[in-house]
Each structure stands twice: as structure tokens, then as C-alpha cells.
N, C-alpha and C positions, 0 to 999 in steps of 0.2 A: 308388512310394508304399508305406509300410509298411501293415500290416494295419489299424491304427486309422484311418489316413487314408483307406484304401480303403473302410472301413465308413462313415466320415463322408460320403464322396462319394455312396455308395449311399443313405444316409438323406436327404441333401439332394435327390437326384433324386426320391425318393418324396415328400418333403415339398413339393416344388415343384408337385405335382399337386393339393395341397389348396388350395381357394379362399382360406382364411384366411391363407395364406402368400404369395400371388402378388404383392400390391402391394409388400410390403417386400422380397421377393426381387428384383423388378425394380428397385426404387429403389436397391438395393445393387449392381446390375450383376452379379448372380449368374447370370442366365439369358441364354441365347443369343437371337438374333433371333426364333427360332420360339416363344419363350416357354415352352419345355419343357425343353430340354437345358441342362446347366450350361456356362458359358463355359470355355474351355480353362484359363485361369489363374484358377480359381475361389477359391483360398484367400485372396487379399487381399480379394476381394469378400465372402467369408464373415465376415471381421473387421469389415467395414463394416455388416453386417446389424443392423438395429435390434433390440434385445432384445425378447423376447416376454413381456409381463406376465401374471401370473396372472389379473388382472381381465379381460384380453382373452380368454383361453381360457375363463374362466367364462361370459362373456357369449355366446359362440357356439362351444361345444366341437365341435359337428358340422362346423364349417368347417375343422377341422384333422384330420379323419378321412381316412385314405388307404386303408384297407381295413377291411371289416366282416366278412370271412370268416375262418374257422378261428381264432376268438378263444378262448383258453384261460384268460385272466386278466382279471378285472374287479374293480376296487376303486374307492373314492371317496377323494378327498383329505381330509385331516383337518378342513378347514373351521375352522382356528384363528381366522379372522377372521369367522366366522359364516356363510360360504358355502363350498360345495364343488362339485366337478365330478367326473364319473366318468371313469376312465381304463381303457383296454383294451390288451391285448397278446396275443402269441401264444407258442407253445412255445419258440421261440428266446430270447425275452426271459426266460421263466421259467428256462430252463437257464442263461442268463448270470447271472441273479440268484443262483441256487443255487451256481454256481461261485464267484462273488464272495464270498458268505458263507462258503463252505468255506475259501477262501484266508485270509480274515480270522480265522476262528475257529482255524484250524490253528496260527497263530502263538502261541496261548494253550494249545495242547495239547488243543483241543476240536474238535468236528466238528458238521456240520449235523444229525446224528442225536442229538446230546446233548440230553436233555430240558431244556426251558426252562419255568420257571414265571413267567408275567407277573403282577405283583403290583400291584393297585390302579391300573390304567392302562386306557387305551382301546385296548389291544393284544390282538387276538384271537390264540389259539394258531395258529401257522403249520404246524408239523409234526404228524404223527400222535401223536407222543410228548409233545407240549406241553400245558400247562395254563394257565388264567387264573383267578386268585382274585378274586372279586367281593365288594364290600361295604365298609363303613367299616373303618378301621384300628383294630380293637379286639381284645379277648381271643379271641373266636371266630375271627377271621381268623388270629390268631397260632397258635391250635390247629390250624387247617386247614393252615397253612404247615408247622408242625412235622410233621404227619402225612405230608404229601407228601414232604418232604425225608428223613424217616426211611425211607419206603418205597422211595425211589429217589433217589440223588444227582442234583442238577440245577443248572442255571444259574438265578439270580434275575434278572429283567429288569423295568424299570419306570422311571418318572420319578424323577429324583434326589430331588425334594422328598418324594415319597411313600415312597420307599425309606428316607429318613432317619426318617420317622415310624415305619416298620416297625422300623428299627434301635432307636429309643428304646423302642418297645413291648417288643421282645425283651430289651433291656438292663434294663428295669424289673423283670423277673422273676428268680427265683433258680434256675431250671432251665437246665441247659446246652442249647445249641441245636446241631442238626446243621449242619455247615459246608457251604455250597453250593460247587459247583465253581468258580463265578465270579459276580460281580454286574455285570450290564450296565446302564449308565445311558443312557437315551435320551429324546428328546423335549424336553429342557430343557438349559440350560447346566449343566455340572457344575463347581462351585467347589471350591477346595482344601479348605475347611472340611468340605464334604460328603464329599469323597473320604476325608478322614481319619476321619470318623465311621463311614462304611460299612466301611472297612478294619478299624477297631478292633472294630466290633461283629461283623462276619461272618467275620473272619479268612480272607478269600478275596481273590483278585485282583479289582481294580475296573477295569472296562473301560468306556470312553466310546464310545458308538455315535452315528453320524450318518447320516441317510438322508432321501431324498425320493423316494417310490415313483414318482410320475408322471413324474419326470425321470431315473430310473435312477441316482440318486446313492446311494452307500453307502460306509461306512468305519468302521473300528474303530481305537482306539489300539493301539500295539504294546506288548508287555510290557517291552521293554528301555528305551525312552526316553519312553514314554507320549505319543508324538506321534500325532495323528489322521492315519491313512493313508487317503486317498481312492482308491477303485478306479478307475484310469484306463482299464482294459481295457473296462469296461462303459459308460463315459460320457466324453464330451469336455468337459473342465472349463476354465472361464476365471474369473478374478476381475478385474472391471473396476470401478474406483472403489470397491473394497471389497465389491462385490456379486457373489455367485456366479451365474454363467451356466452352464447345463448343456445338453448335447445328447446324448440317449440314443442309443447306437450300436446298439441291438438292438430297439427298438420300431418295427416296420414297420406298425403299425396306427394309432397316434395319436402320431406323432413330434413332439416339441416341440423346436424348434431355437432355440438361444441363449435358453433359457427362464430368466427371472428367478426363481430359486428362492424368493427372499424372505428370505434369510439373508446376514449379513455375515461374511466370513472374512478371515483374513490368512494368505497363503501363507508358509511358512517358506522363507527364502532359501538355506538350506544343506541338503545331504542328511541324512537321519536317521542317527543313530549306529548304528541296528540293521542298517544295510547294505542294507535293502530299497529297490528303486527306486520311483519314482513320487512324486506330490505329497503333501506333508503340510501341515496347516493348523491354525490356531487358530480356534475358533468364537468369534464376537463377539456373536451374538444376532440376533434378527429385525430385518429392515430398518426396521420401524416403531418399534422399541423404542429410544428414546434417553434419555439420563440427564444431567441437569445436575450437573456436578461442580465442584470448586473451580477447575479450569483452564478447561474448556469443555464442550461437549456431547460425550458419549462413548456408545459401545455398552456395554450391561451387562457384556459379556465383557471389556471393557478395564479394569474396576475389580476388583482382586483382593479376594477374601474369604478370608483365611487362617484357619486354626484359631486360636482365642483361648482363653486359660486360663480354666477354669471354665465354659465353654459347650460344649454338644454342637454346636449351630450357631445361626445367627442370620439374620434377614431384615430388610432395610431398605426402607422406602417413602418416597420423597420426596413429601411431601404438597403442598408449595408451595415458593416460593423461600425461605421463612424457616424451614421446619420439616422435620425428618427423623424419622420414626417407626421405631423398631427393636424388633422382636419377638425375644426371646431364649428359648432352651431351655437351662436350666442343666444342667451335667453331672450334678450330684447333686440329685435331687428330694427335697424335704422331705416326710416323712410327715405333717407338721402344716402345713397351708396357712396357718394364722394366724401361724406363726413360721418363715418360709423361711430357709434358710442364708444367712449373710452372704456376699455376692459382690462381688469387686473389679471394678468396671466400668471402671477406668482404661484397660485395653488396648482395650476397645470404643470408648470415647470418643476415644482417640488415633486409632484407625482412622477414625472418622467425621470428625474434624477434618482428617485428612490428605487425605481424598478429597472432602469436601464443604465444608470451610472452617468459618468461624464461623457455625454454624447451630444453631437451637434443637433440642435432642434430646428425644424422648419415648421412654423405654425401658420396655417392658412384658414381664414374664416370662410365658411360655406354659406353664402346667402342663397335664398331660394331662387331658382331660375325664373326669369320673367315668363309670364303666361304667353304661349305662342299666339300670334294673331289669328283670329277666327276668319277663315276665308269666306267671303260672301258668295253664296251659291249663284250660279248662272241663272238668270231668269228663265223660267220654264213654265209653260202653260200646263194645266191639269191634263189636257188631252195628250200633249206630248209625253208627259210622264207616264200615263196609262199605256201608251204605245211602247215606251222603253221597257216597261215592266215585263212584257211578254215577248218582246222581239229583240232585245239587246242583252249583252252580258250584264249580269247583275252588278258587277263592279262599276261599270259605266253608269248604270241606272241609279246607283246610290249617291253619286257625286252631287247631283242637283236636286232641289226640292221645289215642288209646285206650291202655289198659294192656296189659302183658304183651308177648307176641311180636308182637301186632298193632301195637304202638308202633314196633318196628323196621321193619315193613312201611310204616307211615305215613312214617317218617323217610326210608326209601329212596325212596319215591314222591316226597317233597318234593324230594330231591336230584336226581331225574330231571327233574321238570317246572319247578322253580324253583331251579336249581342255584346253589350258592355257589362251585363250581369248574366251569369250562367246559373240556371236553376234546374234542379232535377225534375221539378214538377211545378206547374203554375207559371204565371207571368211575373216579371219584375214589376216594381212599383211604376217605373217610367212607362213600360209597355202597357200596364193596366190602365194608367191614366189616359193614354191615347185610345185604348180599346173602348173604355167607357164613354169617352167623348164621341167616338164614331157611332156607337150604338144609339145615342140619343140625338145625333145631328140630323138635320133635314137631308132628304135625298138630293144627290147632286143632279143638276139638270142634264148633264152630258151622260147618256147611257153607258158609254165606254168607261168613263171615270167611275160611275156608280157601280158598275160590274167589278172594276178593279178594287174598289173599297170593300165590296162584299167578299171578294175572294181573299183579301188580306184578313178580314175578320174571321172567315172560316179557317184559314191557316192558323190564326192565333188560337182558335178553340182547341187545336190539337195539343196545345201546351197547357191548357187550363186544368185545374185540379178537381173542382166540384162538379160531379156528374149531373146532378139535378139542375144546377145553374147552367151548365154547358148545354144540356138538352133544350132548355127554354131559349137560350141565345141562338142555338143552331136553327130552331124553327123560325125565329124572327129574321135572321140573316138570310136563310134559304128563301124566304118569301121575297126579300129585297132582290136577291139575285134572279129569281124566277121572273120578276117583273121586267127586267131589262135584258136578261139572257136566259131564256127558258131551257136551252139545251146545254147549259154550262156543266161541264164535268165536276166542277168544284162543289156543286150541291150534293153529289153522291160520294165523293171521297170520304167525308166524315162518317159514312155508314160503316166504315171499317172499325171504328172504335165507339160509336154511339151504343146506347142500350139496344137490345135486339128488337124490341117493339118499334122504337123510333126508326131504327135503320131499315127494317123491312117496309114500314109505311112509306118511307121516303122513296123507295123504288116503285111502289105501286102507283104513285101519283107524280110521275116525272116524264118529261119528254127526253128520251135518251139522246145523249150527245153524239156527235159525229166529228170526224176530222182528226188530225194528228195532235199529239200532246205538245203544248208549248212549254217553255222553260219553267214558268210558274207552276204548272200542273205537276211537273216532275218533282219539284221541291215539296209541293204540297203532299204528294204521295209518300215521299220519304218520311216526312213528319208524321203522317197518318200511320205508316207501318209501325213506328216506335210506339205510338199511342195504342195501337191495336194489340200489341203483344200481351199485356196483362189480361185482356178479355179472352184472347185465344187460349191462354194457359189455364185460366180458372173458370171460364164460363162456357167452353165449347162442349156441347153434348150432341150425340147423334139423334136421329129421329126416334129411335126406340128408347132414348133416355140414358144410354150408356155413355160414359166419358170417352171421348175420342183419344186414341193413342198418338195421334199425329203431332200435337204440339211438343210432346216430350221426344218423340222419335226424330223430329226435324229440327231439333235445337242446333244452333241458334235461329229462331224464327225470322228475325229481321234479315238475316243473310239469304234465306230462301226467297222471301218476298222481293228483296232487292235484286236477286239473281233473275227472278221472273221478269221484273221490270227492265233490266238491262237487255235481256233477250228480245223482248217484244215491244219496247218503247217505240221503235220506228214504225210498227204496224199495230199500234194500240187500238183496242176495240172495247166497247163497254162490257162485253161478255167476260173480258179478263178481270175487270173490277168486280163484276158479279161473282166470279169464281172465288176471288180473294175474300169477298164478304161471306160467302158460304163457308169458306175455311175457318174464318174467325168466329162467325156467329153460330155456325152449326146448322144453319137453315139457308136454303137458296132463296134469293130475292125473286122479284117478279121475273117471269120467263123472258129471257133476252134472246133475240134472234142471233144465231151463230154466224160468224164471219164466213165468207166464201173462200178465203185463202186456205189451201189444203192443209198445210202443216199446222197453222194456228188452230184450225177447226179440229184436226186430229188431236192436238195437245189438249184442248178444252174438253173434248169427249173423254180422253183418258183421265184427266184430272177429276172429272165429275164422278167417275166410278171409284177413284181412289179416295175422294173426300167422303163418299157414302159408305166407305168401309166394305166395298164389294168390288175390289179391283178386278177388272176384266183384262186378262193378258192379251186377248185378241185386240183390244184397243191399243195396248202398248205396241203390238206388232204393226198395227196400222200406222202408229206414230213413227216407228222406225222406217217403215216403207215410204212414208211421205217426206222423210228428211232427205234433202238434196244438197244443201250447202254444208260446209264444215260447221257453221254455227248451229244448224238444225241437227246435224249428227251428234254434236256435243250435247245438245239439250236432250236428245233421245236417250243417250247413255246416262245422263244425269237422272232422268226420270226413272230409269231402271233401278238406279241406286236408291232413289227416294222410295220406290216400291219395296225394295228389300228392307230398308229401315222401318217403313210403316208396318211391315209384316213380321218384324222382329227376327229377320234372318241375318246371319253373320255375313259380313263383307270380307272377302279375301284381300288382305292388304296388298299383295303384289299385283293382283289384277287391277285393283281400283287406283292404286298409285300410278300404274301405267296408263290407265284411262285418263286420269287427271293430267298427266304429262302430255298425252296425245290430244285430248279434247278440251282441256281448260282454256278459257278465253285468254289469249296472250296480251300482256301489256306491251307498250312500245319498246321496253328494254328486253323483251324476249321472255321474261318470267311469266308465270301463269297467275291469272287473277283468281284468288281462292274464294271470293265471296259466295258465289252460288254453290260451291263445293264444300263450304264450311261444315254443314251437317255430316257429310261423308267423311271429311278429314277428321272430325272429332270422333266419329265412330271407329275410325281406323287406329286411333292413338293407343287404346288399351291393348288390342291384339298385337300391335307392334312392340309395345313395352313388354308384354308377357313373353314374347319370344326373344327378348334380349336386345331389341333395337330401340333403346331409350332415346337416342338422339333424334331418330326419325319421329318417334312418338311425340317428343317435345316440339319438334317443328310443326307437326300436325296441330297440336294444341294452340301454338302461337298463331298459325294461319287461320284457325277457326274462331278467332276472337269475335265477340259480338260487335257488329258495326254500331256506332253511336254518333249521331250528328252533334250532340252536345260535346262529347269528348273530342271529336274532330275540330269543332269550332274552338274549344278551349286550347288545344295544342297549337292551333294556328295563331290564335290571337294573343296568347301569353308568351310566345317565344321571344318577343322583343322587350318585354317589360319586367317580368317577374323573376328577378335574379336575387340571389342571396348576397349579403355584404357583411363579411366578418369585421368586428370592431378592432381586433388585434391581429395583425398579419406580419409575418417575416418573409420578405421577398426571397430571402436566401433559401427557403424551404419549398418554394413553389416550383 
């Protein structure tokens, strides 16, 4: 057997252990008499295997889970039909995905490290260098795109329909645009008319992308023949009755065998002229998308939409059997809406008759919507703004802007907490502009405003990429803050992610803060937790030089830190931050006097022994004895679980699921908050799966997802704007 066939056999053996596969595997004659091993002549039986529908997986995803250990990838399907499920994979799958993408991009002279700007789509930035622009397609989005492309050449990526809107937005101005390295269209069918518009506007290669993450399907068109090349090294692909079936060759956690992807394709019968091996195909559309044409029912991709004279592009909706509504975007927009330019619609009418027959046509021109009026902010003094920043809800504080240099601080803060550009690492160009301006600006005469500016700069450093530059800037800003607020906690929060030497030095020369956390400090800590994770994973060593087992045992680390903060925010003490710094850096900072509150003191005493890899169970007993409230009792139970994880002891699923139900912090709807318990739930997933409780294992994996402020902001901010829009639609099939 060749390597691909060998991999397929391995995946089938693994998938055979999943309860969800057993019946159809047996019905196909794929399993031997023992019900476990594959039959010797398994390949014909594989071809008889009933395809696996998306609805079946959605209804019971845990029944297809074959391993819940060593999971490094977690995502959810797009939910294009209103429902989704979560998929999981391991390191081998991630490496195969990265290799497939590198192979595809290399054909275009690009690489996986080439920056990508996702525009107006539901696509999160994937690489550290990537960005996603959020918001309606209007002049401000165009300005942000111009800034990003000017600062660094990049690939544009998005849905073809939205990219065409961006193209028309850019084409309506009189300023030249930076040329992107390429434009990658994904998530929708790409028609010839759209390809022509994008190529004309962006003056860059137009690449069509296809993929299905849960099935491991991926592919890009080639530059020579513009055929879609599907990566056969990563996935076993079949087209049966026009439907794409996929078997991921690298997912050993949730393998989907002969999975109905939900798309219709037509494989090309001849090799591609570019000379590269492997299958090429033409996308025809989603399986449920059908279109009544003059001849018969077709997939949308079977109806050509060529460029037509006088039109940037057009969209057709079959309203019913008698009427076709066509929306057009003229190439030349009239400055006077009352007197639009005369447009010859004959080519469009000819196209409609050729494909839809004698049908009533409704043609409507789509002019760009007027730019919404920009509301003038309510006059606000810098002192009032600084007060709002720490004492009011952030939604209220964002509405109005102060004058002068405080305005730049307010705009930077807005970009950090309600971003219009999502980045995995570093600051957007707009945020960076405000950041640099604030660094070099004169100190504000009002100490409260100067302190607010310094705190925002320190928050921004949590997002910065260059460690050496960040350390220098930290020292500069920390001195500014010390001059006006010597006891500010914000000086010490960055020690969670700074290099060890700088972090420990900051504690040795600092007046320790006192008082409760304000709203700003809470958000600053959350940002610092995410920045601290890479250092905790890769740089934490014990005093004797050994690598600490805690970062791996307590995965996901952000959940543990957020859980600590949730428990103790109302009685926060600098010793808590010192303990977190010791956890991340592997070295305790300057000695901090412990708080007097009995339970908090007992918790810190216990954690100190745990972090030093010499857990003292007497300290754990003291913690349990000090717990008087339900929240404290919950924390004591949780610390016992953390100890078992740190000492590599197995957790009994029934015992700890019962503990979670009893002690987990309740939401207002009565369900349990899983964040602090995420490391425990993740550890329970594999034992549950191994004893046949795949559904509960799956639920534990979903509940233990890594908390991410970027993903949360992305989901919240894109909900209203980033929708797909098919160019050919039949309302009778929706």
C-alpha cells in the first residue's frame, strides 16, 4: 500500500472504535468477525460504506470521538444552516494543515507566513501576522484597509461578494490604493464577473480557495490554469453523484469517514495544464442550493455569470417560477442620483433569457448607500474622561472623547477593547499610530489624566509583539506612572509577561498598591493573562532548573488564571499578583506581606507549596478548614483537583463531575460556569470516552475551550456585519 492508503487504513481502524461508526462499518462488511479489526480486503468494503451526513454528526458528535487526549486544535463548523458542532484534532493534524497550505500558497510565490488581511468575513486571523477588519463596508473600513496595506504588503482574503463591495468602495475614490500581494476568495462561489472586477480593481492575482475544516479538505486554484487543486495528501476525496465525500487522513481524535461535506463538485477528467498531480475540480455550490433554469434544475455554479458591459457586477434572485429579480452595480456611478447614466441593459437581458427563458425581469440598480452622519461627541473634559474610564461602564465611557492628547489615549483604548482590526499579535496600524503619539507626547498636567494615559499604554503593551521593544517601552511608561501614581497596580500587571529579569526588578523597586480593583485593572489583568501564557508554557523552570509540570497539567492556563481572578477580585491583594508572577516566571518576586483574611491567606500559603513542586497537604487541609462560604468551599475542592492534576494522579470522572455540579459557580440561568474548572473537565474527557461515554467526553471538551478575548470580541463585533451573499439564488429552495 502507498502512504495515503496506509493512512486511510489507520484512520478506519481508529474510527471503528467509535460507537457512531459501528453499525455502518458492520453493514458495509468492513469489520472482521471480532468487530474490531478491518477485514483483509477492506478497500471494496470502504466503497460500500454509507456516507456520513453532517446532520448525523451534529446530533451526536461525541459518538464519533476516538480520543480526547492531547488535543491541540478546537474549532466549530461554520453553522451555515443554523447549526454547528465542535471539531477537535491533534498536533499531527495541525502540521498536515500547515503543510497543505504552504504547498498551495507556494504556487503563487506566497508562504504561510505572508500576512493575510481578512476583510468583512467571519474569518478569524490564523497566523500571528494576520489581521481581520471588522465593520460595515464604508469609508472608515476603507481607511483602515489602506493603513494596513501601506504599513505592510499583505494578502486580502474574504467572501467574493464582500470583496466586490470593497472593490467598488475603493474604485469610487480618487486616491491610488496599495496593491495587495494577492486576493483570496473563499466561502462562496467565485463567478467570472466577480473575478474580473477584483482583478481590475486590485491589480493583483485572484485566487479561489476551498476548504472544510472538520473534514480536512483544502485547496487553491493554480496560477497557470486557474483550476482548483484539492490537496489529496491531507484527505481521501471522492465525488459520488456530484456530492463530495471526504475522509481526513490526519485526524486521530474525531475522524469523519466518508463525510458528506455538503458541497457539489465536478472533478476534471484531464490532468491540469500546470503539470501538478492530484485532483482538480469545479465547485458547483452547496448541496441544498438548486436553481430552476431554462433547461432544468441546476447547481448555482453550473450557471455562468460573465462580465457584462457597463456593470461592475450583478446578482440574480429567482423569486418564483415567473419572475427573476436582478440587482446591478453600474460601472460608472452617477454623482446625481436623480439622473443616472444611461445604461444598455441588452447584454444582461440576453444573459437572463439564455439561462432562465421567457421570464419576467425586475432590474434594480444598487447605488452605494450614503455614508451615515458622524455624530459629534459630547464635549468632555480630560478629567471627566479619566473618571469615566475607571468608574463607569466601558460602553458609556466610549461614547464621548476628550480633547488634546487625552483624545489619542481614548482612541487607542477604544481600539484595544472594541477593535475594528483584530490581530493575533501586535497592534493595528491605527492603534500603533496613537500609541507612538502618546509615547512622545508631553506629560499631561492633570495627574489623574496622566495616570490614565500611562495605564492605557501599559494595557497596549500586552498586545505588542517585539519583546525587546516592549521592555524598553514598559520601563519608560512605568516611570511615567510612578511619577503620578506610585502605588498603581498597573505598573506590576505587565510583570506577568515581561522577561524574567525585568519582571523581578519591577517588584523590587515598587510601592505596593492597596485598595480594590477597578474596572480598568480587571481588563488589564485579562489581557496580561493571555500575553503570559507563552512565557508560562515555554519559559517556566523550577529553582533547581527542572521544567515545571504545571503549565501542561493545568491546560488551558488562561482558564485557571481567570478562575482565580473571578474568585478573589472582590478581595484582591498584591500577593495574588505576586503568586501569578511566580507561576508564570518560575521565580517569586519580592516578598509581599500576606493578607489577613483567613481564607485568602490559606489559599496563598497552599499555592506557594504547589508552585514550588512541594505540595504540602497540610496546607490544603488548612484551606479546606478556612472555607466557610459556598464560594470558598468550591475553591477548596477545585484546589484539590489542581493538586491531583499537578501530581499526575487520575481524576475519577463520577466524583469530579458531581463536584462540578455541586461547587461550580452558577450562572444566572442555573448552569455552571466552567471556566475555572476547564483544566479538570479537559482531564475528565479521555477517561469518560474510554469507558464509552463519548457524549459526556465531548461536552467536557467543549466546556474546556481556551478563553480568548480576541475571539470573544470577534464574535461580538462581527455578528451584525459579516454575512455571505450568494450571487445566484432561488427563493423556492430556501
